[in-house]
Every structure is written in C-alpha cells, then in structure tokens.
Backbone as numpy.savetxt, mean C-alpha at the origin, in Angstrom:
# Nx Ny Nz CAx CAy CAz Cx Cy Cz
-4.62 6.71 14.91 -5.51 7.96 15.16 -4.47 9.05 14.96
-3.25 8.99 14.94 -2.76 9.99 14.99 -1.75 10.45 13.92
-1.86 9.65 12.73 -1.15 10.04 11.56 -2.39 10.79 10.67
-1.61 11.82 9.93 -2.42 12.69 9.07 -1.56 12.73 7.60
-2.15 13.46 6.51 -1.54 13.46 5.43 -0.87 12.40 4.83
-1.40 11.20 4.95 -1.17 9.90 4.52 -1.38 9.65 2.91
-0.03 9.56 2.06 -0.29 9.15 0.89 0.67 8.16 0.37
0.38 7.22 -0.48 1.51 6.31 -1.28 1.49 6.57 -2.41
2.85 6.25 -2.69 3.08 6.15 -4.14 3.77 4.72 -4.66
3.52 4.55 -5.97 3.58 2.98 -6.34 4.52 3.01 -7.43
5.80 2.15 -7.33 6.66 2.08 -8.69 6.64 0.87 -9.07
6.70 0.49 -10.39 6.87 -0.82 -11.01 7.29 -0.49 -12.55
8.51 -1.10 -12.44 9.22 -1.05 -13.77 9.82 0.04 -14.18
10.03 0.76 -13.34 10.52 2.41 -13.12 9.66 3.45 -13.43
8.46 3.03 -13.39 7.24 3.92 -13.56 6.36 4.21 -12.14
6.02 5.69 -12.09 5.59 5.85 -10.74 4.16 5.99 -10.98
3.25 5.64 -10.15 2.05 5.71 -10.03 1.54 6.38 -8.82
0.32 7.19 -8.84 -0.22 7.73 -7.37 0.22 9.13 -7.36
-0.22 10.01 -6.59 -0.07 9.35 -5.32 -1.75 9.06 -5.06
-1.57 7.83 -4.09 -2.93 7.72 -3.65 -3.19 7.77 -2.15
-4.27 8.08 -1.76 -4.51 8.69 -0.26 -4.63 7.26 0.34
-4.06 6.94 1.50 -3.75 6.27 2.32 -4.66 6.31 3.60
-4.89 5.03 4.17 -5.77 5.19 5.63 -5.46 4.12 6.50
-5.40 4.49 7.70 -5.03 3.20 8.72 -6.25 2.45 8.78
-6.06 0.97 8.95 -7.48 0.27 9.04 -7.72 0.06 10.33
-8.72 -0.11 10.86 -9.61 0.05 12.15 -9.07 -1.35 12.90
-9.61 -2.41 11.74 -9.38 -3.82 12.71 -7.95 -4.23 12.91
-6.86 -3.85 11.84 -5.54 -4.33 11.98 -4.69 -2.93 12.28
-4.10 -2.86 13.57 -3.22 -1.55 13.51 -2.18 -1.90 13.09
-1.70 -0.87 12.28 -0.46 -0.48 11.70 -0.37 -1.15 10.15
-1.49 -1.27 9.63 -1.85 -1.86 8.39 -2.54 -0.76 7.85
-1.96 -0.31 6.29 -2.54 1.01 5.73 -3.01 0.29 4.29
-4.16 1.28 4.03 -4.97 0.61 2.79 -5.32 2.01 1.90
-5.02 1.29 0.75 -5.48 2.33 -0.09 -6.60 1.93 -1.22
-7.26 2.95 -1.89 -8.41 2.36 -2.63 -8.22 1.92 -4.20
-7.32 1.22 -4.61 -6.97 0.63 -5.79 -6.62 -0.66 -5.73
-6.90 -1.55 -6.86 -6.53 -2.79 -7.11 -5.42 -3.06 -8.03
-4.47 -3.93 -7.40 -3.29 -4.27 -8.67 -3.63 -5.15 -9.72
-3.48 -4.79 -11.01 -4.26 -5.77 -11.84 -3.15 -6.25 -12.54
-1.88 -5.98 -12.58 -0.56 -6.45 -13.22 0.31 -7.21 -12.06
0.74 -8.63 -12.24 1.61 -9.01 -11.69 2.86 -8.31 -11.86
3.87 -8.63 -10.61 5.31 -8.42 -10.74 5.77 -7.61 -9.39
7.02 -7.28 -9.53 7.70 -6.84 -8.14 7.27 -5.14 -8.47
6.81 -4.62 -6.95 6.54 -3.14 -6.83 7.44 -2.68 -5.61
7.42 -1.16 -5.57 7.79 -0.58 -4.53 6.86 0.18 -3.77
6.68 0.59 -2.94 5.73 1.70 -2.25 6.44 2.41 -1.42
6.17 3.73 -1.65 6.60 4.73 -0.67 5.59 5.38 -0.04
5.13 5.50 1.24 4.51 6.12 2.25 4.96 7.11 2.91
4.35 8.11 2.55 4.71 9.74 3.23 3.39 9.91 4.03
3.70 10.55 5.36 2.67 10.86 6.57 3.16 11.90 7.48
2.45 12.50 8.20 2.84 13.40 9.32 1.96 12.78 10.28
2.86 12.72 11.64 2.01 12.55 12.91 1.23 13.98 13.35
0.16 13.91 13.99 -0.88 14.79 14.25 -0.20 15.67 15.08
0.46 17.03 14.99 0.86 18.05 15.72 2.18 17.81 15.68
2.84 17.19 14.36 4.46 17.30 14.13 4.50 17.82 12.50
5.20 18.88 12.39 5.46 19.47 10.98 6.19 18.60 10.05
6.96 17.45 10.90 8.00 16.75 10.06 7.27 15.74 9.48
7.76 15.41 8.02 7.25 14.44 7.09 7.79 13.01 7.27
7.24 12.03 7.30 8.03 10.92 7.70 7.73 9.98 6.29
8.75 9.01 5.98 8.72 8.39 4.56 9.17 6.88 4.76
8.56 5.85 4.48 8.86 4.77 4.62 8.39 4.01 3.09
9.99 3.29 2.66 9.79 2.71 1.60 9.68 1.08 1.70
9.05 0.53 0.97 8.98 -1.18 0.90 9.08 -1.61 -0.53
9.71 -2.95 -0.38 9.22 -3.93 -1.83 7.97 -4.89 -1.47
7.36 -5.32 -2.56 6.16 -6.40 -2.57 6.08 -6.88 -3.67
5.55 -7.96 -3.93 5.05 -8.69 -5.11 3.83 -8.99 -5.37
3.30 -8.68 -6.49 1.89 -9.15 -6.80 1.76 -10.45 -7.81
1.44 -11.54 -7.12 1.39 -12.57 -8.15 0.47 -12.73 -8.86
0.26 -13.32 -10.10 -0.49 -13.60 -11.08 -1.62 -14.27 -10.61
-2.93 -14.08 -11.31 -3.97 -14.26 -10.18 -4.45 -15.68 -10.80
-3.63 -16.24 -11.55 -3.87 -17.77 -11.95 -3.03 -18.55 -11.04
-2.35 -18.16 -10.32 -1.70 -18.66 -8.98 -2.10 -18.50 -8.02
-3.19 -17.93 -7.90 -3.86 -17.46 -6.48 -4.79 -18.90 -6.05
-4.33 -19.33 -4.98 -5.52 -20.48 -4.32 -6.48 -19.83 -3.41
-7.63 -20.37 -3.29 -8.72 -20.20 -2.41 -8.77 -21.17 -1.66
-8.53 -21.06 -0.28 -8.83 -22.42 0.56 -10.29 -22.60 0.48
-10.61 -24.13 0.58 -11.71 -24.51 0.48 -12.49 -24.70 -0.94
-11.44 -24.02 -1.85 -12.21 -23.35 -3.06 -12.80 -24.88 -3.89
-12.56 -26.15 -3.33 -12.90 -27.15 -4.40 -14.11 -27.71 -3.95
-14.40 -26.86 -2.87 -16.15 -27.74 -2.45 -17.23 -27.70 -3.44
C-alpha cells in the first residue's frame, strides 16, 4: 500500500514495450500485476519503476523471465 507511480517496461529482442501501469496484488504481497497478456514466446526483461509514498526517490528493479509457447502449457487435471 505504500507504493505509488508504478510502471513496467518490457523488452524482447531489443525492442521496448510499454510503459504499462503496474499495481500490487491484494492476495499475494510483493506480486505486481499489469493489464496485458503475452502472446509471443521467448525471453523477456522487465524493468519496474516506482516510488514509495512520501519519498521523492524513484526505485528501479530489473528482472528476466521467459514466456513458454502455449503448446507446451499443461493444465493439471486437463485430461478429465
């Protein structure tokens, strides 16, 4: 609840996407959500920028993640 001005930039294959507005999830503390869906498999990098309420300093966190091809997704109990 003390995070404000949150944005996410996403990079894939050297191309930037965003900024996307980020929000903290209520059910999972520390998890940030944006309102977009990844439709292309591959390696990505996300940079999250935010300010803490009452603090003028901008904080930045960058992390890498992979989106797998939808054909490889397995749904538990999907064979019922």
